[in-house]
Structure formats: structure tokens, C-alpha cells
LOMIRO-369961 format. One record per residue (C-alpha): x negated, y, z; residue number from 1; residue in one letter. Coordinates in steps of 0.25 Angstrom, whole numbers, padded with zeros to 4 digits. Each point is the difference from the previous one (the first is absolute). Example, Ala and Ser with C-alpha at 12.3 -4.5 7.8 and 13.67 -1.06 7.14 Angstrom:
// residues 2
<fipa <-0049,-0018,0031>,1,"A">
<fipa <-0006,0014,-0002>,2,"S">
This chain:
// residues 255
<fipa <-0130,0054,0014>,1,"M">
<fipa <-0001,-0013,-0008>,2,"S">
<fipa <0009,-0012,0003>,3,"D">
<fipa <-0011,-0010,-0004>,4,"V">
<fipa <-0013,-0001,0008>,5,"L">
<fipa <-0012,0004,-0009>,6,"D">
<fipa <-0014,0001,0006>,7,"F">
<fipa <-0006,0004,-0014>,8,"H">
<fipa <-0010,-0011,0000>,9,"L">
<fipa <0000,-0003,-0015>,10,"D">
<fipa <-0014,-0004,-0005>,11,"D">
<fipa <-0006,0001,0014>,12,"L">
<fipa <-0005,-0012,0009>,13,"V">
<fipa <0000,-0002,0015>,14,"A">
<fipa <-0013,0006,0006>,15,"A">
<fipa <0001,-0011,0011>,16,"N">
<fipa <0006,-0013,0004>,17,"A">
<fipa <0010,0006,0010>,18,"D">
<fipa <0005,0010,-0010>,19,"S">
<fipa <0002,-0011,-0010>,20,"E">
<fipa <0008,-0009,0010>,21,"Y">
<fipa <0009,0012,0004>,22,"V">
<fipa <0003,0004,-0015>,23,"E">
<fipa <0003,-0015,-0004>,24,"Q">
<fipa <0008,-0002,0013>,25,"R">
<fipa <0012,0010,-0004>,26,"F">
<fipa <0010,-0002,-0011>,27,"W">
<fipa <0006,0014,-0005>,28,"S">
<fipa <0014,-0006,0000>,29,"G">
<fipa <-0001,-0002,0015>,30,"D">
<fipa <-0004,0014,0003>,31,"L">
<fipa <0010,0012,0000>,32,"M">
<fipa <-0008,0014,0000>,33,"V">
<fipa <0005,0009,0011>,34,"L">
<fipa <-0011,0011,-0001>,35,"A">
<fipa <-0012,0002,-0008>,36,"E">
<fipa <-0011,0009,-0003>,37,"H">
<fipa <-0011,-0001,-0012>,38,"H">
<fipa <-0012,0008,-0003>,39,"T">
<fipa <-0007,0001,-0013>,40,"T">
<fipa <-0014,0005,0004>,41,"A">
<fipa <-0013,-0008,-0004>,42,"D">
<fipa <0002,-0008,0012>,43,"D">
<fipa <0015,-0002,0000>,44,"S">
<fipa <0009,-0006,0010>,45,"H">
<fipa <0014,-0005,0002>,46,"S">
<fipa <0008,0000,0013>,47,"Y">
<fipa <0013,-0008,0001>,48,"V">
<fipa <0010,-0003,0010>,49,"V">
<fipa <0009,-0012,-0005>,50,"A">
<fipa <0010,-0010,0005>,51,"H">
<fipa <-0004,-0014,-0002>,52,"D">
<fipa <0012,-0008,-0002>,53,"G">
<fipa <-0008,-0013,0000>,54,"S">
<fipa <-0001,0002,0016>,55,"I">
<fipa <0015,-0002,0002>,56,"T">
<fipa <-0001,-0015,-0004>,57,"W">
<fipa <-0012,-0002,0009>,58,"G">
<fipa <-0001,0000,0015>,59,"I">
<fipa <0011,0007,0007>,60,"P">
<fipa <-0003,0014,0006>,61,"G">
<fipa <-0013,0002,-0008>,62,"K">
<fipa <-0003,0015,-0005>,63,"P">
<fipa <0005,0002,-0014>,64,"Q">
<fipa <-0006,0014,-0003>,65,"V">
<fipa <-0014,-0001,-0008>,66,"A">
<fipa <-0010,0011,-0001>,67,"A">
<fipa <-0010,0000,-0011>,68,"F">
<fipa <-0012,0008,-0003>,69,"K">
<fipa <-0007,-0002,-0013>,70,"V">
<fipa <-0013,0006,-0004>,71,"S">
<fipa <-0005,0000,-0015>,72,"R">
<fipa <-0014,0003,-0005>,73,"D">
<fipa <0002,0002,-0015>,74,"P">
<fipa <-0016,0001,-0002>,75,"I">
<fipa <-0002,-0014,0005>,76,"L">
<fipa <0014,-0005,-0005>,77,"N">
<fipa <0003,-0005,0014>,78,"T">
<fipa <0011,0001,0011>,79,"F">
<fipa <0002,-0003,0015>,80,"T">
<fipa <0013,-0002,0006>,81,"V">
<fipa <0004,0000,0015>,82,"E">
<fipa <0014,-0004,0006>,83,"A">
<fipa <0006,0001,0013>,84,"S">
<fipa <0014,-0004,0005>,85,"Y">
<fipa <0009,0008,0009>,86,"H">
<fipa <0014,-0001,0006>,87,"A">
<fipa <0005,0014,-0004>,88,"T">
<fipa <-0004,0010,-0011>,89,"V">
<fipa <-0006,0011,0009>,90,"P">
<fipa <-0010,-0010,0006>,91,"F">
<fipa <-0004,-0004,-0015>,92,"A">
<fipa <-0001,0015,-0003>,93,"Q">
<fipa <-0009,0002,0012>,94,"N">
<fipa <-0009,-0011,-0005>,95,"W">
<fipa <-0002,0006,-0013>,96,"L">
<fipa <-0002,0014,0005>,97,"I">
<fipa <-0011,-0006,0009>,98,"E">
<fipa <-0006,-0006,-0013>,99,"H">
<fipa <-0001,0013,-0007>,100,"G">
<fipa <0014,0003,-0006>,101,"C">
<fipa <0004,0015,0001>,102,"P">
<fipa <0012,-0001,0010>,103,"P">
<fipa <0009,0009,-0008>,104,"E">
<fipa <-0001,-0009,-0012>,105,"R">
<fipa <0005,-0013,0007>,106,"I">
<fipa <0010,0006,0009>,107,"A">
<fipa <0012,-0001,-0009>,108,"R">
<fipa <0007,-0013,-0002>,109,"V">
<fipa <0007,-0001,-0014>,110,"G">
<fipa <0014,0002,-0003>,111,"D">
<fipa <0010,-0011,0001>,112,"G">
<fipa <-0004,-0005,0014>,113,"F">
<fipa <0006,0002,0013>,114,"M">
<fipa <-0002,0014,0006>,115,"T">
<fipa <-0002,0005,0014>,116,"P">
<fipa <0013,0001,0008>,117,"A">
<fipa <-0004,0012,0009>,118,"D">
<fipa <-0011,0010,0003>,119,"N">
<fipa <-0006,-0008,0011>,120,"L">
<fipa <-0003,-0012,-0010>,121,"T">
<fipa <-0007,0010,-0009>,122,"V">
<fipa <-0008,0005,0012>,123,"Q">
<fipa <-0004,-0014,0006>,124,"V">
<fipa <-0004,-0004,-0014>,125,"E">
<fipa <-0009,0012,-0002>,126,"Q">
<fipa <-0006,-0003,0013>,127,"Q">
<fipa <-0004,-0014,-0004>,128,"I">
<fipa <-0005,0004,-0014>,129,"R">
<fipa <-0009,0011,0006>,130,"E">
<fipa <-0005,-0007,0012>,131,"S">
<fipa <-0013,-0005,-0005>,132,"G">
<fipa <-0006,-0011,0008>,133,"S">
<fipa <0009,0004,0012>,134,"R">
<fipa <0009,-0013,0000>,135,"Y">
<fipa <-0006,-0014,0001>,136,"E">
<fipa <0011,-0010,-0005>,137,"V">
<fipa <0002,-0011,0009>,138,"L">
<fipa <0012,-0007,-0007>,139,"D">
<fipa <0012,0002,-0009>,140,"S">
<fipa <0012,-0007,-0004>,141,"Q">
<fipa <0009,0002,-0012>,142,"T">
<fipa <0014,-0004,-0002>,143,"W">
<fipa <0006,0003,-0014>,144,"D">
<fipa <0014,-0008,0002>,145,"I">
<fipa <0011,0004,0009>,146,"D">
<fipa <-0008,0009,0009>,147,"L">
<fipa <-0008,0007,-0010>,148,"C">
<fipa <-0010,0004,0011>,149,"E">
<fipa <-0015,0001,0001>,150,"T">
<fipa <-0008,0003,0012>,151,"W">
<fipa <-0015,0002,0002>,152,"T">
<fipa <-0007,-0001,0014>,153,"L">
<fipa <-0012,0009,0002>,154,"T">
<fipa <-0010,0005,0010>,155,"H">
<fipa <-0001,0015,0000>,156,"D">
<fipa <-0014,0005,0003>,157,"S">
<fipa <0005,0014,0002>,158,"H">
<fipa <0010,-0003,0011>,159,"A">
<fipa <-0004,0002,0014>,160,"D">
<fipa <0012,-0007,0005>,161,"Q">
<fipa <0009,-0011,-0005>,162,"V">
<fipa <-0010,-0003,-0012>,163,"P">
<fipa <0007,-0012,-0006>,164,"V">
<fipa <0009,0006,-0011>,165,"R">
<fipa <0011,-0007,-0008>,166,"V">
<fipa <0005,0006,-0013>,167,"F">
<fipa <0013,-0005,-0004>,168,"L">
<fipa <0006,0001,-0014>,169,"E">
<fipa <0015,-0003,-0002>,170,"E">
<fipa <0007,0000,-0014>,171,"G">
<fipa <0014,0003,-0003>,172,"N">
<fipa <0003,-0007,-0014>,173,"R">
<fipa <0013,0006,-0002>,174,"D">
<fipa <-0005,0015,0003>,175,"A">
<fipa <-0013,-0004,-0007>,176,"R">
<fipa <-0007,0007,0011>,177,"T">
<fipa <-0009,-0004,0012>,178,"Y">
<fipa <-0005,0005,0013>,179,"T">
<fipa <-0014,-0001,0007>,180,"M">
<fipa <-0002,0002,0015>,181,"R">
<fipa <-0012,-0001,0009>,182,"E">
<fipa <0001,-0007,0014>,183,"G">
<fipa <-0010,0001,0011>,184,"A">
<fipa <-0004,-0011,0009>,185,"F">
<fipa <-0010,-0002,0012>,186,"A">
<fipa <-0006,-0013,-0006>,187,"D">
<fipa <0002,-0010,-0011>,188,"E">
<fipa <0008,-0010,0009>,189,"V">
<fipa <0010,0011,0003>,190,"T">
<fipa <0002,0004,-0015>,191,"A">
<fipa <0002,-0015,-0004>,192,"R">
<fipa <0010,-0002,0011>,193,"H">
<fipa <0008,0012,-0006>,194,"W">
<fipa <-0001,-0005,-0014>,195,"L">
<fipa <0006,-0013,0004>,196,"G">
<fipa <0010,0005,0010>,197,"D">
<fipa <0006,0013,-0006>,198,"R">
<fipa <0008,0002,0013>,199,"S">
<fipa <-0004,0015,0001>,200,"S">
<fipa <-0004,0011,-0009>,201,"Q">
<fipa <-0013,0001,-0006>,202,"L">
<fipa <-0008,0009,0010>,203,"P">
<fipa <-0004,0013,-0007>,204,"C">
<fipa <-0015,0004,0001>,205,"P">
<fipa <-0002,0011,0011>,206,"P">
<fipa <-0007,0010,-0009>,207,"E">
<fipa <0012,-0001,-0010>,208,"F">
<fipa <0012,-0001,0009>,209,"R">
<fipa <0005,0014,0000>,210,"G">
<fipa <0001,0002,-0015>,211,"E">
<fipa <0004,-0015,-0003>,212,"A">
<fipa <0012,0002,0010>,213,"T">
<fipa <0004,0013,-0007>,214,"A">
<fipa <0000,-0007,-0013>,215,"L">
<fipa <0008,-0012,0005>,216,"R">
<fipa <0010,0009,0006>,217,"T">
<fipa <0002,0008,-0013>,218,"R">
<fipa <0002,-0012,-0008>,219,"A">
<fipa <0010,-0006,0010>,220,"A">
<fipa <0008,0014,0000>,221,"F">
<fipa <0000,-0001,-0015>,222,"A">
<fipa <0006,-0014,0000>,223,"R">
<fipa <0010,0004,0010>,224,"S">
<fipa <0004,0012,-0008>,225,"G">
<fipa <0004,-0008,-0012>,226,"G">
<fipa <-0013,0001,-0008>,227,"A">
<fipa <-0003,-0011,-0010>,228,"S">
<fipa <-0004,-0013,0007>,229,"A">
<fipa <-0014,-0002,0004>,230,"M">
<fipa <-0007,-0013,0003>,231,"P">
<fipa <-0001,-0004,0015>,232,"K">
<fipa <-0014,0005,0005>,233,"A">
<fipa <-0010,-0011,0003>,234,"G">
<fipa <0000,0005,0015>,235,"V">
<fipa <0014,-0005,0001>,236,"D">
<fipa <-0002,-0013,-0007>,237,"A">
<fipa <0002,-0012,0010>,238,"H">
<fipa <0000,-0011,-0011>,239,"R">
<fipa <-0010,-0011,-0001>,240,"T">
<fipa <-0002,-0009,-0012>,241,"P">
<fipa <0010,-0011,-0001>,242,"P">
<fipa <-0004,-0014,0002>,243,"A">
<fipa <-0005,-0006,-0013>,244,"G">
<fipa <-0001,0013,-0007>,245,"T">
<fipa <-0008,-0002,-0013>,246,"T">
<fipa <-0006,0010,-0010>,247,"H">
<fipa <0006,0005,-0014>,248,"R">
<fipa <-0005,0010,-0009>,249,"P">
<fipa <0005,0014,0002>,250,"N">
<fipa <-0007,0009,-0010>,251,"P">
<fipa <0010,0012,0004>,252,"E">
<fipa <-0007,0002,0013>,253,"R">
<fipa <-0009,0011,0002>,254,"S">
<fipa <-0008,-0007,0010>,255,"M">
């Protein structure tokens, strides 16, 4: 995996105005590659997930993970490029998979970034990554200072009950790990109230409750038995962003 973003556009020109705008909008120095896949067929493609450091200096809370799909036509010497922003890496990977990237080629994040703290995090991320168009993103917030927390508010089209889902990612800089948890709510108002209040645990989805509880119990038992410290799970986090919180670049985050 390359540390430098390269769409392999040498001697190619944009096929349309939208692609030209997207290509000129980004500076490679702002983008840290997290995952990528490139093909070299006649109609070659690049699929890239990257952290956009420039976002940390903009409006607080905006998504910082960019997904890029580039298509190159060597016969016409042209390219097209599409970009989409997401709060966390699994949603960016999902977007690329929906746009033609082989799932197994974009699933792995490069070395040197935060890693999942537990099996439940791995399971929830895979669920998002392979969900297709299941989740409609309603809102998201990213804090990369103090809290190192990101949430994505969605509507789950596969849920018969409590269809509003919150995916809460919480990082632990000291351990260089993060957790991802899914919460289920009856409606958007209730979900937003929980996000602002945090006086109760994140409600577990009913279809996932038994397995999630078992995983949490095993993690708690390991901690009480003297195992190496793990970050506090997002379901136990009652913290809210401190007043006046501002963004700072945090390239070590896995997103």
C-alpha cells in the first residue's frame, strides 16, 4: 500500500467537467491512504479510501474519510473520478463496493493505523461494509480531539422494529485501538436525544442482542482478570463533546 495518493492519471485528461473539478479539488498532501485497490485492465480503475486532513480545519464535525473511484480509458486518454465523504472507513468501503470494487480488495486497512479492539468491532464493521444500500445515512459527527469519537446516524431498511441505527466509533489513542458499536432506536428524535444525553447505555439491536451481550461479557471478564487494558466500549461512554471543542489534525486515527 502506498503512503502517497496516486490515481495514475499521467497523460490523461478529464472526460467531463465534474471529474475535472474533483481531480483539481484535492491536494495529495492532505490525503492519507487507508485502503486502496488498482486494476490494470484496458478499462482500468482505482478505488481508494483516504483520510482528508484538510477537513480538520473546516467546519467541526464534518466527515473526514474520502472514498474515490477513478476510471481510466487508455484508448481515449481520458479519466472520470467520483468522490464521496463518510464518517468512518466501513461506510467508505461500502460505497466503493457498491461502485464496483471487489469487497476483499478494499477491506483491509494498511498498517500503522488504529486497530479494532475486539471481535464485536470487527463484526459490526463487516456488517456495514457488506450492507449494500441497507443503511441510509441521516447525519454524522466526528470529534478528533479529546473524545476521538465518531457517530453515524442511519435508517436501517432491513429492520422491522427500532429501524434508526447509530454506529458509534470510539478511539483509544494510548492503546491505538478503537471500538465500533451499533445502537437501535424507534425514531430519529429518540436517537438524537441519546446522542446528546448519554445517561444510559447504547441500546443494542434486538436481532444482535444475545451475541453482543456475550462478547461484552467476555471482554469484561478478561479485563477483570488482569488482561491488558482495553478501551472503554462505546456503549459505556456517557461523555459529550466539551464546550468550545475544536478540530485538530489526527492522522493516526483509523477512522
